[in-house]
C-alpha positions as semicolon CSV with decimal commas, in nm:
position;residue;x (nm);y (nm);z (nm)
1;X;11,025;4,403;3,203
2;X;10,850;4,094;3,077
3;X;11,180;3,902;3,070
4;X;11,254;3,991;3,434
5;X;10,910;3,871;3,550
6;X;10,945;3,544;3,358
7;X;11,290;3,492;3,506
8;X;11,165;3,557;3,860
9;X;10,861;3,329;3,815
10;X;11,081;3,047;3,682
11;X;11,335;3,079;3,964
12;X;11,119;3,181;4,263
13;X;11,201;2,863;4,458
14;X;11,574;2,901;4,389
15;X;11,572;3,263;4,510
16;X;11,373;3,174;4,821
17;X;11,623;2,896;4,904
18;X;11,914;3,136;4,842
19;X;11,779;3,407;5,075
20;X;11,689;3,154;5,346
21;X;12,037;3,000;5,325
22;X;12,209;3,339;5,336
23;X;11,988;3,478;5,611
24;X;11,984;3,166;5,824
25;X;11,693;3,024;6,013
26;X;11,647;2,916;6,369
27;X;11,378;2,772;6,584
28;X;11,384;2,796;6,961
29;X;11,188;2,577;7,197
30;X;11,189;2,497;7,565
31;X;11,182;2,156;7,726
32;X;10,919;2,087;7,988
33;X;11,044;2,045;8,344
34;X;11,143;1,687;8,427
35;X;11,160;1,576;8,062
36;X;11,531;1,486;8,071
37;X;11,613;1,192;8,295
38;X;11,870;0,918;8,333
39;X;11,755;0,740;8,016
40;X;11,838;1,046;7,803
41;X;12,187;1,105;7,948
42;X;12,489;0,930;7,803
43;X;12,762;0,784;8,026
44;X;13,022;1,039;8,138
45;X;12,828;1,334;7,986
46;X;12,777;1,487;8,331
47;X;13,111;1,518;8,509
48;X;13,167;1,632;8,868
49;X;13,288;1,973;8,753
50;X;12,946;2,037;8,590
51;X;12,760;1,974;8,915
52;X;12,692;2,232;9,184
53;X;12,969;2,195;9,444
54;X;12,716;2,264;9,718
55;X;12,516;1,957;9,616
56;X;12,788;1,690;9,627
57;X;13,054;1,625;9,888
58;X;13,310;1,427;9,689
59;X;13,371;1,232;9,370
60;X;13,552;0,904;9,300
61;X;13,906;0,994;9,195
62;X;14,028;0,635;9,152
63;X;13,910;0,280;9,223
64;X;14,040;-0,074;9,199
65;X;13,921;-0,431;9,248
66;X;14,203;-0,650;9,379
67;X;14,187;-1,030;9,402
68;X;14,400;-1,222;9,648
69;X;14,598;-0,909;9,732
70;X;14,810;-0,930;9,418
71;X;14,598;-0,915;9,103
72;X;14,415;-0,599;8,987
73;X;14,099;-0,726;8,818
74;X;13,958;-0,384;8,724
75;X;14,047;-0,022;8,793
76;X;14,014;0,335;8,677
77;X;14,262;0,484;8,609
78;X;14,493;0,189;8,561
79;X;14,622;0,058;8,895
80;X;14,884;-0,192;8,999
81;X;14,977;-0,363;9,323
82;X;15,327;-0,247;9,420
83;X;15,373;-0,485;9,710
84;X;15,188;-0,760;9,897
85;X;15,294;-0,925;10,222
86;X;15,082;-1,241;10,276
87;X;15,200;-1,284;10,637
88;X;15,035;-0,953;10,732
89;X;14,774;-0,948;10,452
90;X;14,898;-0,600;10,367
91;X;14,969;-0,438;10,035
92;X;15,018;-0,115;9,847
93;X;14,823;-0,021;9,535
94;X;14,918;0,268;9,305
95;X;14,734;0,449;9,026
96;X;15,053;0,612;8,898
97;X;14,925;0,970;8,920
98;X;14,918;1,203;9,218
99;X;14,627;1,185;9,460
100;X;14,576;1,493;9,677
101;X;14,632;1,447;10,049
102;X;14,283;1,585;10,121
103;X;14,133;1,279;9,950
104;X;14,035;0,972;10,150
105;X;14,023;0,600;10,063
106;X;13,743;0,357;10,147
107;X;13,752;-0,019;10,105
108;X;13,539;-0,328;10,147
109;X;13,594;-0,697;10,105
110;X;13,277;-0,895;10,154
111;X;13,277;-1,031;10,510
112;X;13,626;-0,899;10,579
113;X;13,729;-0,568;10,733
114;X;13,973;-0,369;10,520
115;X;14,190;-0,096;10,665
116;X;14,314;0,159;10,410
117;X;14,523;0,475;10,427
118;X;14,692;0,712;10,185
119;X;15,069;0,680;10,218
120;X;15,235;1,003;10,328
121;X;15,397;1,215;10,060
122;X;15,477;1,581;9,996
123;X;15,145;1,735;9,888
124;X;15,040;1,443;9,671
125;X;15,074;1,069;9,697
126;X;15,031;0,793;9,442
127;X;14,985;0,499;9,674
128;X;14,721;0,352;9,905
129;X;14,816;0,106;10,178
130;X;14,557;-0,164;10,251
131;X;14,538;-0,438;10,511
132;X;14,279;-0,717;10,527
133;X;14,133;-0,849;10,854
134;X;13,904;-1,152;10,889
135;X;13,589;-1,173;11,102
136;X;13,796;-1,265;11,406
137;X;14,006;-0,946;11,385
138;X;14,318;-1,128;11,267
139;X;14,506;-1,064;10,943
140;X;14,343;-1,265;10,665
141;X;14,574;-1,336;10,367
142;X;14,307;-1,552;10,201
143;X;14,073;-1,260;10,130
144;X;13,925;-1,318;9,790
145;X;13,840;-0,968;9,666
146;X;13,916;-0,620;9,792
147;X;13,737;-0,313;9,659
148;X;13,920;0,021;9,707
149;X;13,795;0,367;9,609
150;X;13,960;0,705;9,662
151;X;13,721;0,998;9,712
152;X;13,826;1,361;9,668
153;X;13,640;1,683;9,745
154;X;13,528;1,903;9,460
155;X;13,820;2,093;9,302
């Protein structure tokens, strides 16, 4: 009996660590209301699917920044200008993947008025037609930058 007590006394910390490791431990706590804000959230950690559909009307499906009607400066997902007609200041931009027909495009171009429309297709389309007008209502092929975004309702 004396040997068992000496063994236990010499290894009490080891046995305690063994039983804690085998049994597992946990600690639960609650966060106070309003303690998590924009500074604590990482980019893209909250996606549209995680939000309450009743709280948002649409999300940005695709966007592009186009300079001079021909050059895509930035986009998401990757976009390219399929065609550009400088005489009508009209072009077609594509993101390469299908965009639902219930989505809608919006565009701006500084002082200029931009007309945009989804090109017709069966169920889905990949392309957006855009046309640039100057302040006087005429086609303006010299438009410097066009910003296009495609918004879609919650899936």
